[in-house]
Structure formats: C-alpha cells, structure tokens
RODO-2510 file (C-alpha; in nm, 4 decimals, decimal comma):
residues 503
     n   res          X          Y          Z
     1     m    -2,4119    -1,5845    -0,1905
     2     t    -2,0280    -1,5135    -0,1530
     3     v    -1,9255    -1,3587    -0,5394
     4     d    -1,6205    -1,5172    -0,5599
     5     s    -1,5087    -1,4359    -0,9814
     6     l    -1,6101    -1,1771    -1,2018
     7     r    -1,7852    -1,3927    -1,3847
     8     e    -1,9966    -1,4860    -1,0447
     9     y    -2,0194    -1,1483    -1,0359
    10     l    -2,1831    -1,0849    -1,3767
    11     a    -2,4203    -1,3786    -1,3771
    12     v    -2,5824    -1,1341    -1,0199
    13     l    -2,6271    -0,8436    -1,2762
    14     e    -2,7880    -1,1093    -1,5342
    15     s    -3,0225    -1,2301    -1,2327
    16     h    -3,0917    -0,9271    -1,1910
    17     d    -3,1866    -0,8275    -1,5804
    18     d    -2,8553    -0,5825    -1,5543
    19     l    -2,6830    -0,7994    -1,8167
    20     q    -2,6419    -0,7116    -2,1943
    21     r    -2,5255    -0,9670    -2,3684
    22     v    -2,3603    -0,8738    -2,7505
    23     e    -2,3730    -1,1821    -2,9286
    24     e    -2,2864    -0,9590    -3,2908
    25     s    -1,9049    -0,9021    -3,3515
    26     v    -1,7765    -0,6693    -3,1822
    27     s    -1,3784    -0,4586    -3,2782
    28     w    -1,1784    -0,4142    -3,0289
    29     n    -1,0995    -0,0517    -3,1585
    30     l    -1,3406     0,2097    -3,0882
    31     e    -1,6154    -0,0018    -3,1420
    32     a    -1,6971    -0,1455    -2,7624
    33     s    -1,6317     0,1756    -2,5723
    34     a    -1,8639     0,3706    -2,7588
    35     i    -2,1454     0,1211    -2,6969
    36     t    -2,0456     0,1216    -2,2938
    37     m    -1,9917     0,5296    -2,3421
    38     l    -2,3818     0,5143    -2,4512
    39     a    -2,4718     0,2015    -2,2176
    40     n    -2,3166     0,4408    -1,9246
    41     e    -2,4783     0,8123    -2,0832
    42     r    -2,8469     0,5700    -2,0631
    43     d    -2,7773     0,4358    -1,7097
    44     a    -2,8469     0,0861    -1,8971
    45     r    -2,7614    -0,2494    -1,9003
    46     v    -2,4095    -0,3772    -1,8390
    47     p    -2,2607    -0,4297    -2,2145
    48     l    -2,0652    -0,7889    -2,2342
    49     f    -1,9029    -0,8016    -2,5694
    50     e    -1,9393    -1,2066    -2,6754
    51     r    -1,7195    -1,1960    -3,0062
    52     t    -1,3813    -1,0241    -3,0045
    53     e    -1,0583    -1,2122    -3,0599
    54     a    -0,9320    -1,4651    -2,8334
    55     a    -1,1362    -1,3396    -2,4997
    56     r    -1,4579    -1,1284    -2,3810
    57     l    -1,4599    -0,7736    -2,3262
    58     v    -1,6649    -0,6178    -2,0811
    59     g    -1,7537    -0,2515    -2,0740
    60     d    -1,7474    -0,0263    -1,7515
    61     p    -1,9105    -0,3983    -1,5086
    62     y    -1,9439    -0,1602    -1,1237
    63     r    -2,0601     0,1012    -1,2960
    64     g    -2,3407     0,2687    -1,1342
    65     s    -2,7161     0,4436    -1,1682
    66     g    -2,6269     0,8247    -1,1706
    67     d    -2,8580     0,9342    -0,8512
    68     r    -2,6863     0,6162    -0,6430
    69     p    -2,3438     0,5741    -0,8114
    70     w    -2,2521     0,2819    -0,5179
    71     n    -2,6181    -0,0226    -0,6465
    72     r    -2,4036    -0,2617    -0,8396
    73     i    -2,0962    -0,2621    -0,6764
    74     a    -2,3543    -0,3630    -0,3656
    75     l    -2,4680    -0,6541    -0,5534
    76     g    -2,0653    -0,7785    -0,6081
    77     l    -2,0183    -0,8067    -0,2061
    78     d    -2,3793    -0,9622    -0,1775
    79     l    -2,5635    -0,6693    -0,0367
    80     p    -2,9078    -0,5783    -0,1556
    81     a    -2,8798    -0,3132    -0,3794
    82     d    -3,1531    -0,0400    -0,2962
    83     l    -2,9573     0,0284    -0,0017
    84     s    -2,9345     0,3668     0,1109
    85     r    -2,6472     0,5564     0,0977
    86     f    -2,5718     0,5241     0,4547
    87     e    -2,6162     0,1683     0,4938
    88     f    -2,4159     0,0594     0,1804
    89     y    -2,1185     0,2934     0,3598
    90     e    -2,1366     0,1661     0,7000
    91     e    -2,2133    -0,2268     0,5820
    92     v    -1,8448    -0,1777     0,4269
    93     i    -1,7090     0,0149     0,6892
    94     d    -1,7824    -0,2276     0,9660
    95     r    -1,6637    -0,5253     0,7059
    96     l    -1,3373    -0,3300     0,6413
    97     q    -1,2797    -0,2853     1,0524
    98     d    -1,2812    -0,7142     1,0020
    99     p    -0,9925    -0,8080     0,7633
   100     i    -0,9546    -1,1680     0,7103
   101     a    -0,5733    -1,3266     0,5853
   102     p    -0,5746    -1,4358     0,2006
   103     t    -0,5596    -1,7912     0,1651
   104     a    -0,3644    -1,9865    -0,0856
   105     v    -0,4270    -2,3069    -0,3036
   106     d    -0,2107    -2,5380    -0,5706
   107     a    -0,2201    -2,4353    -0,9164
   108     e    -0,4503    -2,6859    -0,9894
   109     d    -0,6843    -2,5717    -0,7974
   110     a    -0,7114    -2,1917    -0,9426
   111     p    -0,9157    -2,0504    -1,2881
   112     v    -0,6926    -1,8312    -1,3509
   113     k    -0,4206    -2,0946    -1,4300
   114     d    -0,6124    -2,3412    -1,7128
   115     r    -0,3998    -2,1527    -1,9153
   116     v     0,0062    -2,0782    -1,8964
   117     l     0,1972    -1,9306    -2,1612
   118     y     0,5805    -1,8426    -2,1696
   119     g     0,8607    -1,7200    -2,3586
   120     e     0,7174    -1,7381    -2,7345
   121     d     0,3969    -1,7676    -2,6300
   122     v     0,3271    -1,5107    -2,4252
   123     d     0,2151    -1,2036    -2,6434
   124     l     0,0216    -0,9527    -2,5790
   125     l    -0,1377    -0,8639    -2,8981
   126     r    -0,3274    -1,1818    -2,9222
   127     f    -0,6390    -1,0441    -2,6593
   128     p    -0,8463    -0,8032    -2,7790
   129     w    -0,7486    -0,4618    -2,4630
   130     p    -0,9682    -0,2197    -2,5642
   131     y    -0,8141     0,1339    -2,7606
   132     i    -1,1032     0,3424    -2,5614
   133     h    -1,1097     0,6602    -2,7304
   134     a    -1,0142     0,8438    -3,0595
   135     g    -0,7189     0,9995    -2,9876
   136     d    -0,5613     0,8212    -2,7343
   137     g    -0,1956     0,6865    -2,7447
   138     g    -0,2564     0,3762    -2,7837
   139     r    -0,4391     0,0639    -2,6897
   140     y    -0,5412     0,0034    -2,2201
   141     s    -0,4790    -0,2232    -1,9939
   142     n    -0,6943     0,0536    -1,7862
   143     l    -0,9122    -0,2116    -1,5020
   144     h    -0,7299    -0,4335    -1,2731
   145     t    -0,5256    -0,5044    -0,9878
   146     l    -0,1351    -0,4443    -0,9801
   147     v     0,0456    -0,6006    -0,7197
   148     a     0,4223    -0,4870    -0,6169
   149     p     0,6278    -0,6367    -0,3022
   150     d     0,7823    -0,3325    -0,0781
   151     p     1,1763    -0,4990    -0,1351
   152     d     1,2682    -0,4130     0,2394
   153     s     0,9188    -0,6261     0,4804
   154     e     0,6819    -0,8923     0,3705
   155     w     0,3798    -0,5566     0,2216
   156     v     0,2554    -0,6497    -0,1004
   157     d     0,0956    -0,3802    -0,2022
   158     w    -0,2222    -0,3875    -0,4469
   159     s    -0,3601    -0,0920    -0,6462
   160     y    -0,4621     0,0633    -0,9674
   161     h    -0,2563     0,2054    -1,2686
   162     r    -0,3744     0,1772    -1,6049
   163     a    -0,1124     0,0304    -1,8901
   164     m    -0,0941     0,0967    -2,2712
   165     i     0,0210    -0,1826    -2,4891
   166     h     0,2905    -0,1770    -2,6911
   167     d     0,3682    -0,4692    -2,8276
   168     g     0,3611    -0,8157    -2,7529
   169     e     0,6122    -0,8247    -2,4793
   170     t     0,6270    -0,4167    -2,3539
   171     a     0,3947    -0,2093    -2,2744
   172     s     0,4147     0,1499    -2,0425
   173     v     0,2659     0,1793    -1,6925
   174     l     0,1237     0,5020    -1,5492
   175     l     0,3352     0,5458    -1,2261
   176     l     0,2686     0,9348    -1,0785
   177     a     0,5548     0,9479    -0,7673
   178     g     0,3442     1,0463    -0,4738
   179     e     0,1217     0,7197    -0,5018
   180     q     0,2415     0,3537    -0,2938
   181     t     0,3262     0,1974    -0,5814
   182     p     0,5439     0,4531    -0,7857
   183     n     0,6882     0,5526    -0,4529
   184     l     0,8525     0,1746    -0,4268
   185     y     0,9556     0,1541    -0,8369
   186     y     1,0805     0,5176    -0,7799
   187     y     1,2554     0,5286    -0,4483
   188     k     1,3349     0,2096    -0,4254
   189     y     1,3942    -0,0735    -0,6460
   190     e     1,5004     0,1737    -0,9399
   191     r     1,7256     0,3484    -0,6722
   192     r     1,8767     0,0407    -0,6209
   193     g     1,8719    -0,0809    -1,0078
   194     e     1,7030    -0,3542    -0,9389
   195     p     1,3863    -0,4404    -1,1611
   196     m     1,0394    -0,4440    -0,9797
   197     p     0,8727    -0,6927    -0,9848
   198     v     0,4960    -0,7026    -1,1069
   199     a     0,1953    -0,8313    -1,1736
   200     i    -0,1525    -0,7122    -1,3415
   201     v    -0,4592    -0,8851    -1,2601
   202     v    -0,7452    -0,8697    -1,5053
   203     g    -1,1241    -0,9356    -1,4127
   204     a    -1,0408    -1,0167    -1,0299
   205     e    -1,3550    -1,0805    -0,8053
   206     p    -1,5510    -0,7379    -0,6513
   207     a    -1,3477    -0,7789    -0,3773
   208     v    -1,0234    -0,7355    -0,4837
   209     e    -1,0541    -0,4605    -0,7342
   210     y    -1,2316    -0,2455    -0,5067
   211     t    -0,9954    -0,2584    -0,2663
   212     s    -0,7338    -0,1613    -0,5046
   213     v    -0,8922     0,1641    -0,5314
   214     m    -0,9409     0,2025    -0,1898
   215     w    -0,6609     0,4395    -0,0309
   216     i    -0,5656     0,1562     0,2240
   217     p    -0,2643     0,2775     0,4314
   218     t     0,1244     0,1731     0,3793
   219     d     0,2107    -0,1425     0,5263
   220     r    -0,1591    -0,2734     0,5508
   221     s    -0,2378    -0,5799     0,3314
   222     e    -0,5258    -0,5258     0,0741
   223     a    -0,5510    -0,8929     0,0518
   224     e    -0,6989    -0,9018     0,3796
   225     f    -0,8817    -0,5922     0,3410
   226     a    -1,0434    -0,7738     0,0824
   227     g    -1,1261    -1,0561     0,3142
   228     g    -1,3216    -0,8385     0,5026
   229     l    -1,5443    -0,6939     0,1818
   230     k    -1,5862    -1,0544     0,0864
   231     g    -1,7125    -1,2188     0,3933
   232     e    -1,4112    -1,4761     0,3405
   233     p    -1,0575    -1,5517     0,2617
   234     i    -0,9253    -1,4107    -0,0830
   235     e    -0,7783    -1,7263    -0,2499
   236     l    -0,3940    -1,7314    -0,4076
   237     v    -0,2027    -1,7839    -0,5911
   238     e     0,1958    -1,8194    -0,6344
   239     c     0,3116    -1,6845    -0,9639
   240     e     0,4742    -1,8655    -1,2777
   241     t     0,8068    -1,6618    -1,2964
   242     n     0,8088    -1,4336    -0,9350
   243     d     0,6935    -1,5181    -0,5771
   244     l     0,4867    -1,2952    -0,5411
   245     r     0,0327    -1,3951    -0,5481
   246     v    -0,2354    -1,3394    -0,7069
   247     p    -0,5985    -1,3513    -0,6361
   248     a    -0,7400    -1,7684    -0,8084
   249     n    -1,0216    -1,6941    -0,9837
   250     a    -0,9019    -1,3692    -1,1946
   251     e    -0,9403    -1,4365    -1,5394
   252     l    -0,5995    -1,3228    -1,6661
   253     v    -0,2829    -1,1945    -1,5007
   254     i    -0,0090    -1,0499    -1,6739
   255     e     0,3145    -1,1962    -1,4790
   256     g     0,6746    -0,8882    -1,5195
   257     e     0,8512    -0,6852    -1,4192
   258     i     0,9274    -0,3184    -1,4393
   259     v     1,2847    -0,2435    -1,5117
   260     p     1,4736     0,0540    -1,3791
   261     d     1,6007     0,3523    -1,6596
   262     a     1,3603     0,2533    -1,9033
   263     r     1,0649     0,3853    -2,0273
   264     r     0,8087     0,4224    -2,3214
   265     d     0,5969     0,6498    -2,3832
   266     e     0,2476     0,6581    -2,2127
   267     g    -0,0368     0,8426    -2,3224
   268     p    -0,2540     1,0664    -2,4204
   269     f    -0,4999     0,9317    -2,2687
   270     g    -0,9053     1,0878    -2,2394
   271     d    -0,9356     1,0474    -1,8547
   272     y    -1,1132     1,0610    -1,5982
   273     f    -1,1342     1,4457    -1,6161
   274     g    -1,3449     1,3853    -1,9108
   275     y    -1,0587     1,5167    -2,1134
   276     m    -0,8152     1,4320    -2,3144
   277     h    -0,5103     1,4556    -2,1577
   278     g    -0,1300     1,4823    -2,2610
   279     p     0,1512     1,5816    -2,3439
   280     r     0,2915     1,2055    -2,4720
   281     r     0,5213     1,1424    -2,1516
   282     s     0,7022     0,8521    -2,0848
   283     m     0,6669     0,6394    -1,8113
   284     p     0,8114     0,2729    -1,6578
   285     v     0,7919    -0,0211    -1,8743
   286     l     0,6872    -0,3306    -1,7982
   287     e     0,8795    -0,6747    -1,9746
   288     v     0,6053    -0,9213    -1,9182
   289     s     0,7481    -1,2739    -1,8178
   290     a     0,4318    -1,4684    -1,8548
   291     i     0,0441    -1,4565    -1,9119
   292     t    -0,1686    -1,6657    -1,7667
   293     h    -0,5533    -1,7082    -1,7816
   294     r    -0,9023    -1,9151    -1,7422
   295     e    -1,0237    -2,0732    -2,0612
   296     d    -1,1993    -1,7761    -2,2606
   297     p    -1,1024    -1,4833    -2,0337
   298     i    -1,2973    -1,2186    -1,9759
   299     i    -1,1383    -0,8922    -1,9782
   300     p    -1,2934    -0,5837    -1,8679
   301     f    -1,2260    -0,2105    -1,9327
   302     c    -1,3452     0,1101    -1,8450
   303     v    -1,4411     0,4593    -2,0354
   304     e    -1,2499     0,7360    -1,8804
   305     g    -1,4272     1,0790    -1,9443
   306     s    -1,7794     0,8674    -1,9518
   307     g    -1,7581     0,9579    -1,5469
   308     v    -1,8029     1,3280    -1,6017
   309     g    -2,1278     1,5480    -1,6035
   310     y    -2,4472     1,2900    -1,5238
   311     a    -2,3475     0,9269    -1,6552
   312     e    -2,1596     0,7223    -1,4336
   313     n    -1,8087     0,4393    -1,5447
   314     s    -1,6436     0,1959    -1,3322
   315     t    -1,4076     0,4253    -1,1996
   316     s    -1,6030     0,7391    -1,0953
   317     s    -1,8729     0,5042    -0,9278
   318     m    -1,6089     0,2887    -0,7318
   319     e    -1,5027     0,6186    -0,6352
   320     a    -1,7906     0,7129    -0,4586
   321     g    -1,9128     0,2860    -0,3165
   322     c    -1,5394     0,2022    -0,2814
   323     v    -1,2883     0,5089    -0,1132
   324     g    -1,6435     0,6938     0,0170
   325     p    -1,6936     0,4418     0,2792
   326     d    -1,2745     0,4095     0,3281
   327     a    -1,1425     0,7489     0,3511
   328     t    -1,4475     0,8007     0,5800
   329     l    -1,4053     0,5187     0,8438
   330     g    -0,9387     0,6706     0,7832
   331     l    -1,0319     0,9990     0,8594
   332     r    -1,2348     0,8345     1,1622
   333     t    -0,9344     0,6534     1,2694
   334     a    -0,7683     0,9193     1,2550
   335     g    -0,9583     1,1242     1,5471
   336     f    -1,1679     1,2990     1,3415
   337     d    -1,5503     1,3608     1,4051
   338     v    -1,6114     1,3007     1,0336
   339     e    -2,0534     1,1694     0,8987
   340     c    -1,9091     1,0951     0,5620
   341     c    -1,6692     1,1724     0,2920
   342     a    -1,7649     1,1175     0,0044
   343     p    -1,6635     1,2285    -0,4478
   344     w    -1,9420     1,4947    -0,5444
   345     t    -2,1359     1,2934    -0,7776
   346     s    -1,9693     1,2381    -1,1179
   347     t    -1,6723     1,4508    -1,0543
   348     p    -1,4575     1,1070    -0,9747
   349     r    -1,0806     1,2409    -0,8195
   350     t    -1,1634     1,6083    -0,8338
   351     v    -1,4169     1,7345    -0,5435
   352     y    -1,4082     1,5634    -0,1712
   353     v    -1,7157     1,7117     0,0107
   354     i    -1,6630     1,6378     0,4397
   355     a    -1,9661     1,6547     0,6195
   356     t    -1,8994     1,6999     1,0219
   357     d    -2,0126     1,8099     1,3192
   358     r    -1,7078     1,9869     1,4321
   359     t    -1,6822     2,3452     1,1741
   360     e    -1,4552     2,5679     1,3580
   361     p    -1,2062     2,7582     1,1506
   362     g    -0,8971     2,5671     1,3598
   363     y    -1,0263     2,2118     1,2894
   364     l    -1,1428     2,2111     0,9989
   365     h    -0,7978     2,3296     0,9002
   366     e    -0,6200     2,1236     1,0816
   367     l    -0,8534     1,8548     0,9266
   368     a    -0,7748     1,9940     0,5439
   369     n    -0,3918     1,9574     0,6624
   370     f    -0,4084     1,6293     0,7640
   371     i    -0,6124     1,5243     0,3778
   372     f    -0,3248     1,7048     0,1868
   373     t    -0,0346     1,5927     0,3865
   374     t    -0,1037     1,2191     0,4817
   375     w    -0,3055     1,0587     0,2695
   376     g    -0,2656     0,9296    -0,1065
   377     m    -0,4338     1,2677    -0,1691
   378     l    -0,2643     1,3278    -0,5210
   379     h    -0,5627     1,3431    -0,7384
   380     v    -0,8121     1,4887    -0,5313
   381     d    -0,7738     1,8607    -0,5040
   382     f    -1,0718     2,0268    -0,4021
   383     f    -1,2492     1,9773    -0,0558
   384     v    -1,5928     2,1480     0,0129
   385     f    -1,6367     2,1165     0,4601
   386     v    -2,0468     2,1214     0,4601
   387     d    -2,2372     2,0683     0,8286
   388     a    -2,2707     1,7321     0,9330
   389     d    -2,6857     1,7076     0,8167
   390     v    -2,6004     1,8015     0,4530
   391     e    -2,5876     1,4852     0,2198
   392     p    -2,2499     1,4738     0,0823
   393     t    -2,3612     1,2749    -0,1960
   394     d    -2,6877     1,5306    -0,2672
   395     s    -2,5405     1,8087    -0,5511
   396     r    -2,8241     1,9966    -0,4517
   397     a    -2,7916     2,0625    -0,0838
   398     v    -2,3582     2,1130    -0,1718
   399     v    -2,4494     2,3661    -0,3680
   400     e    -2,7002     2,5821    -0,1810
   401     a    -2,4150     2,4715     0,1479
   402     l    -2,2084     2,6782    -0,0902
   403     a    -2,3826     2,9262    -0,2012
   404     l    -2,5415     2,9705     0,1152
   405     h    -2,2042     3,0137     0,4196
   406     a    -1,9220     3,0188     0,2063
   407     d    -1,7632     3,3333     0,1845
   408     p    -1,5621     3,4233    -0,1220
   409     d    -1,3270     3,6574     0,0805
   410     a    -1,3105     3,3932     0,3774
   411     d    -1,3857     3,0754     0,3689
   412     f    -1,1731     2,9619     0,0677
   413     h    -0,8541     2,8276     0,1569
   414     q    -0,5533     2,7232    -0,0458
   415     f    -0,2171     2,5663     0,0227
   416     g     0,1212     2,6477    -0,0901
   417     v     0,1797     2,6215    -0,4323
   418     e     0,4657     2,4144    -0,5218
   419     t     0,4932     2,2328    -0,1754
   420     m     0,1460     2,0229    -0,1900
   421     p     0,1374     1,6700    -0,3902
   422     k    -0,0590     1,7090    -0,7218
   423     v    -0,1293     1,5136    -1,0498
   424     p     0,0020     1,5841    -1,3848
   425     l    -0,2982     1,5098    -1,5440
   426     n    -0,5630     1,8517    -1,4408
   427     i    -0,6523     1,9925    -1,7067
   428     y    -0,6521     2,3308    -1,6462
   429     q    -0,2215     2,2544    -1,6261
   430     t     0,0244     2,4136    -1,8950
   431     p     0,2837     2,0952    -2,0201
   432     s     0,5130     2,3282    -1,8760
   433     e     0,3602     2,2910    -1,5588
   434     k     0,2631     1,9332    -1,5302
   435     g     0,6324     1,9050    -1,4366
   436     d     0,8347     1,6356    -1,4330
   437     i     0,8535     1,3745    -1,7131
   438     q     1,0719     1,0963    -1,5180
   439     t     0,8951     1,1312    -1,2659
   440     g     0,4900     1,2188    -1,3926
   441     t     0,5412     1,4714    -1,0671
   442     s     0,3754     1,7788    -1,1434
   443     k     0,6699     2,0753    -0,9869
   444     a     0,4571     2,3691    -1,0472
   445     k     0,1687     2,4306    -0,9494
   446     t    -0,1070     2,3078    -0,7285
   447     a    -0,4853     2,4338    -0,6429
   448     k    -0,4434     2,2111    -0,3410
   449     t    -0,7667     2,4390    -0,1929
   450     y    -1,0849     2,3673     0,0266
   451     i    -1,4006     2,5545     0,1125
   452     d    -1,5180     2,6025     0,4475
   453     a    -1,9368     2,5490     0,4103
   454     t    -2,0788     2,5165     0,7012
   455     r    -2,2767     2,7459     0,8737
   456     s    -2,1270     3,0091     1,1207
   457     s    -2,4456     3,0167     1,3027
   458     p    -2,7216     2,7423     1,4379
   459     a    -2,9829     2,6347     1,1702
   460     v    -3,2842     2,7799     1,2714
   461     d    -3,5614     2,5809     1,3941
   462     r    -3,9582     2,6168     1,1963
   463     p    -4,1683     2,5532     1,4650
   464     p    -4,3732     2,2062     1,4552
   465     e    -4,6953     2,4220     1,4668
   466     l    -4,6017     2,7011     1,2126
   467     e    -4,5035     2,3950     0,9491
   468     r    -4,7799     2,2170     0,9761
   469     r    -5,0446     2,4922     0,9215
   470     a    -4,7882     2,5555     0,6443
   471     r    -4,8322     2,1961     0,4816
   472     e    -5,2014     2,1942     0,5333
   473     t    -5,1960     2,5650     0,3273
   474     l    -5,0260     2,3543     0,0545
   475     r    -5,2541     2,0610     0,0706
   476     e    -5,5859     2,2460     0,0289
   477     a    -5,4533     2,4219    -0,2686
   478     g    -5,3657     2,1447    -0,4013
   479     v    -4,9817     2,1070    -0,4202
   480     s    -4,8630     1,7022    -0,4445
   481     v    -4,7010     1,5980    -0,1424
   482     a    -4,2973     1,5467    -0,3152
   483     l    -4,3596     1,9525    -0,3805
   484     e    -4,4767     2,0512    -0,0452
   485     d    -4,1000     1,8228     0,0598
   486     a    -3,9766     2,0717    -0,1846
   487     l    -4,0861     2,3719    -0,0877
   488     l    -4,0458     2,3247     0,3155
   489     g    -3,7115     2,2203     0,2387
   490     d    -3,7682     1,8485     0,3470
   491     r    -3,7290     1,4987     0,2211
   492     p    -3,9668     1,2292     0,3265
   493     d    -3,5823     0,9446     0,2311
   494     r    -3,4540     1,1358     0,4686
   495     e    -3,4647     1,1099     0,8297
   496     p    -3,2703     1,3112     1,1132
   497     t    -2,9872     1,1015     1,3411
   498     a    -2,8135     1,2705     1,6015
   499     g    -2,5047     1,3111     1,3547
   500     g    -2,6787     1,4144     1,0235
   501     w    -2,9193     1,2656     0,7555
   502     r    -2,8964     0,9413     0,6706
   503     r    -3,0868     0,8408     0,3183
***
C-alpha cells in the first residue's frame, strides 16, 4: 500500500502495534517532549498526543530502533520493517535512480486546504509548537520541509531548517551559510534586497520528509526524488500568497517570506550533538502571510539530543535511513568505488563511515577531498574509511578496525583549519570560534578530519579445515553457537559477497 500522508503512515505504525495513542491531556510545554524522550530511550511505541490545543502532536514518528534505525523509515516507503541494512539501502538507491515528476491538484482536492487563514486570522501561537528542552530559547517547529525557490532558475529547493516561533506572525529560521537554501537567501535574495518566498510544510508524507534531509544535488528536484521513493507522483498544490507548490497531503503549511536585512534571536537549542548549543544568535526572520491546514492537524516534532548514545530519534534515524543510501549513491555516481557510506550508529551528522575496496592512501585522500569540498558536508566533520568487508553500521566492527589498522601517526588526516566549511553548533567550539553571527558560518576553526582504518595488507584467511576443527572443539566444550561465532569472528546473519558483507 502506497503511504500518501503522515496520517496513513501513523495508521501503518498502529497496524504493527507501534503507535501509542495518549488520550490524557498533555502540555506542549516540556511534557510532550519528556514523554517522547522516554519512548526514544526505551525503544517504545511512537507517542501520538491526542489532546493538545488546536492540533495533535506526534513525537519522533520516524525514530527507528537502536540496532535497526531504518525500520520505521522502511514502513513509510511500503517496505518490510525487517529488511537488512544492505537490502534497505539498495532498495532506496534503486528508487532514487528512477525519479518521478510530481502532479498538480486543485485546492479543493488538497486536504491541506481544509482551513485557509489570512490577515488577522494568522496566528502561529494558536498551534501547540512544543517547548522541547528546558533551556531552549523558545518553542520550535523542527520536523518539517522548507520550500524555497532559486530566483534565477526554475529550481525549487526542499530542505530541513528549524524555526523558532517568536509570536503569532514571525519566526526565526536557522540558516547556516554553505547549505543550499541559506546560500539562496544570503548570496542572492538578501544581496539584491529582495524577500525570499518560502513555505514550511509541516507533517508531509514520509517520502517528502525523507528527501528533505537527503544530500540531493543543487538544481535537482526533491519532488521528483520523493516520487521515485514513493513509486508514485507527489501531489502538489499552489500556495495562497506566493507561487510555490507544496505537498497537498501535508498537515499544515506556513506561507510567508524571509525578509532581507532583518534578524531575530534564535536558540539556544538542545541540538543533535546531545548538548545545549549557544550562544543565542541572530537569524533571518520569517514573516507569515497565510496558514493552511487539515482539520484536526497533526504536528510532528523531534526531541534532538536523545539520539546520542544508544537511543534514536527522527534525526538520527533519518540520517542512517535516508542520508546514508543517498550519500552512497552520490559517491558511486561520482565514480568512487564505495560499498556503503553510513553514519556511525546514534551519532547523527557527526561521524560517517565509508566502506570501500579501494584503500590506497592517495585514493582515500581524493575521496575525502571530494566529500569535504563538493557536497553539503557542513555538519559532518569526521570520516572513517574501512575495508569493504567491514559493516559501517556495526560500531564494534568499526572500533575494531580503528584499533587494529589506524596508525595515529600516519592514518589521521586533517584538512585546512580555516578553509573548510563547518557548522557553528559543535560543542568543542568556543563562542568566539563559532564565527560570523550574521550568516552562522564559523570562520575560525574546523575539525574536518578523516581516519584511514583500512588494512595495509590483505586479511589472513583461516584454512577451512582449521576452522572446522576449532568449531568442533568448541561444540564439544559446550559453547553455544552464538558464542562460537563470536569467538571465531564470524556472524551467522552475514554472507560474504564480492563487494563486502551483507547483513
């Protein structure tokens, strides 16, 4: 069954006994996020808060399990939740290579047009935007799709930038220069003294949400890639106060423009690194012109910071289940011999691991240079290269590769200290090192680093006869099959292939 909306996705979760309807009255003020964080930490059902004012809330709807962060994302694509990482990645990669153009629908056929609010009826504060962490600078919408057009072409970018609600008509949007939409604003619209028309799509269907976080190249249509992921065209409807088109099945759309040379405070915020980042910064201002929404809309949100360690949240899971396959495809398309590119488990946008058959130092340096200078790698400072037979999502296997094969003197490489793009959200940066307040781009310090944890010589193969005898000895000693596999370094859920290990 094609999943056409957030509501249909939640119904799929419920059919898998994976949705918890919370019928008691719950406040947007820390209470909903506290319950969601507990659910994240315990790998419990996704909580849907039925009784919050003017709208319902759903906490971290795309959060996966700790060992399978892609499992709920798979359900949003009408895929089995029990797919292996390899099977899931290859299916997503196949779909991304077959984009489907969106279709247009009339307003009367678009659920997001059930209610249309203009003028004095526009009031952001009528909706229960959550106050997520004690210490946050305000209430946030932080799980949505921001739609913005390139003024010089027909390209429209879909991206993922949080918005802090200030009052009924304005919000500040975290735009970090170096990313696609911020570059449109800072280097085109604001330099020309023009406002940037935008729409914030809240509660879009899963395929739309997934493509919004992917590293889709500039000038390529996320709407078409979302159609490819879904297997059907995404239905779009025109906005009320600008010419943008937005997903017709969304829960709520905020229309407006980000005005030039205007700033409002943004943050602090308990971010994906697991820390409260600061200082409070000046960010561009969104002035709202209209709000459209479904009857009884559902607003999704993410408890950032709970996806550090052993828990997951929507950001960390989408990094593994959406960005990972897209990054793998991007590197392959660029001509690199990559088995898999994936984030290290529960470290969203912090550490990525790349498994490859090509391990010559010069080749890895070329690959690292491509990553750090070509892609939108503002958020990721740290890469680990491992051999193709190492599973990048297996933290134990990666740590083993680091311990055995990464020479601290020869295999740790840092790129330029001031010339590489970087994000001013890192906990290791001091306030002064976070750089330019106007654009949010750090000018002073970076940790763009990669580690070569590949073997310098081929792996030693165990003679089959020796392994057979070892297994027989272990069984005679009463060792369990699982422990036997652990002692001998094999795993029963893996099969060696020409390109590496498939889980």
